[in-house]
C-alpha positions in Angstrom: -1.7 -23.5 18.6 -3.2 -20.2 18.6 -7.0 -20.1 15.8 -8.6 -16.9 15.1 -11.1 -17.0 12.3 -13.7 -15.2 10.7 -17.3 -16.6 9.2 -18.6 -15.4 5.0 -21.8 -15.8 4.4 -21.5 -15.4 0.4 -25.1 -14.9 -2.0 -24.8 -15.9 -6.2 -22.5 -16.4 -8.3 -18.6 -14.0 -7.6 -19.7 -11.7 -10.3 -23.0 -9.9 -9.1 -23.7 -11.7 -5.6 -22.0 -10.4 -2.2 -20.9 -11.5 0.8 -21.0 -10.7 4.8 -17.8 -10.9 7.0 -17.7 -11.3 10.4 -14.3 -11.5 12.5 -15.6 -14.1 15.3 -13.4 -12.9 17.9 -13.1 -9.4 17.9 -16.1 -9.1 17.4 -14.7 -6.2 14.9 -16.3 -7.1 11.5 -19.4 -8.1 11.9 -21.1 -8.1 8.9 -19.1 -6.1 7.2 -19.6 -6.2 2.9 -17.7 -7.4 0.1 -18.0 -8.3 -3.7 -15.6 -9.1 -6.5 -16.2 -5.1 -7.2 -14.7 -4.3 -4.3 -11.9 -6.2 -5.8 -11.5 -4.8 -8.3 -13.4 -1.8 -9.0 -14.4 1.0 -7.0 -14.7 -0.5 -3.1 -17.7 1.7 -2.8 -17.3 0.9 1.2 -17.0 -2.5 0.9 -13.7 -4.1 1.7 -12.1 -7.0 0.1 -9.3 -9.6 1.0 -6.7 -7.9 -0.4 -7.8 -5.0 1.9 -7.8 -7.3 5.0 -4.7 -8.6 3.6 -3.0 -5.7 3.2 -4.7 -4.5 6.6 -3.2 -7.7 8.1 0.5 -7.7 6.9 0.8 -4.1 8.1 -0.5 -4.9 11.3 1.5 -7.2 12.0 5.6 -6.0 10.4 4.5 -2.9 12.9 4.6 -5.7 16.2 7.7 -7.1 14.5 9.2 -3.9 13.5 8.7 -2.6 16.9 10.4 -5.6 18.8 13.2 -5.6 16.8 13.7 -2.1 16.9 13.8 -3.0 20.8 16.0 -5.9 21.0 19.0 -3.6 19.2 18.3 -0.6 22.0 15.9 1.4 19.7 12.6 1.3 20.9 10.6 2.9 18.4 8.5 6.3 19.9 5.9 5.4 16.5 6.2 3.9 14.2 3.2 4.5 11.1 3.4 1.1 9.0 0.9 1.7 5.2 1.0 -1.9 3.6 -0.6 -1.8 -0.5 -1.6 -5.5 -1.9 -0.6 -5.1 -5.6 -3.7 -8.0 -7.2 -2.6 -8.7 -11.2 -6.6 -9.8 -13.1 -5.7 -11.8 -15.9 -7.2 -14.5 -17.6 -6.7 -17.3 -15.4 -8.3 -15.4 -12.3 -7.1 -12.9 -10.3 -3.5 -13.3 -7.7 -1.8 -11.5 -5.5 1.5 -10.2 -6.5 2.8 -7.8 -4.2 2.3 -6.5 -0.8 5.2 -2.6 -0.3 5.6 -1.6 3.1 6.5 2.2 3.8 7.2 3.1 6.9 7.8 6.1 9.0 9.7 5.5 12.2 10.1 8.2 15.2 13.1 6.4 16.7 16.3 6.9 18.5 18.6 6.1 15.5 20.2 6.9 12.0 18.1 5.0 8.5 20.7 2.6 7.6 20.3 1.3 10.8 16.2 1.2 10.1 16.9 0.2 6.6 18.7 -3.0 8.3 15.9 -3.8 11.3 13.3 -2.8 8.5 14.4 -6.1 6.5 15.4 -7.9 9.7 11.0 -6.8 11.4 10.0 -8.6 7.7 11.4 -11.5 8.1 10.7 -12.1 11.0 7.2 -11.0 9.9 4.2 -14.3 11.1 1.8 -12.7 8.4 5.0 -11.6 5.9 6.7 -15.1 6.4 2.9 -17.0 5.4 3.6 -15.4 2.5 6.9 -15.2 0.9 8.3 -18.3 -1.5 4.7 -16.2 -3.0 4.2 -13.1 -3.2 7.3 -10.2 -3.5 7.3 -8.2 0.2 8.7 -4.5 -0.4 10.1 -2.7 2.7 10.4 1.6 2.4 11.2 2.3 5.5 13.1 6.6 7.2 13.4 7.9 9.6 11.5 10.8 11.2 12.9 13.5 13.3 11.0 16.8 13.6 8.8 16.4 10.6 5.5 14.4 10.4 4.1 11.2 10.1 2.0 10.8 7.0 -0.6 10.8 8.6 -0.2 13.9 10.6 0.5 16.1 7.4 -2.5 18.6 6.4 -4.1 17.6 3.6 -5.1 19.6 0.7 -9.0 19.3 -1.0 -8.7 20.9 -4.3 -5.1 18.3 -5.1 -6.9 14.7 -6.1 -6.0 12.0 -4.4 -2.9 9.2 -5.4 -4.7 6.1 -5.7 
């Protein structure tokens, strides 16, 4: 079995305390601050379990889709995956309710094939599989032709940022 680990040191209570997260193998995150407020309010440069979950799903899904497209004889030139983690706040506490994957794919196939393979890739994604039955996972995929990927589009500084 392959294992990866992370460590959190938490000081104080949940509402006013804070933690520091460090990933062990990669050391990509070293003493990354995390607070309860970063989960339910403005992140202010801190991360949250939900942001890390979204990152894990996006990365795993991108790899799964790249593999699925290649196996189908339609390898991707580029995939852009945005994962959004939906968190419900109720009197009973917090609950991760949904993961929404939005995919822009530059590849040599049609839209219908992409839709089918995008669903297959979600079923094969290890992180998505770990969530299945507990969290609703949805996928929206579109094939890019000549238009830029969402991250390549110029931004308008006068337009409000969508949150």
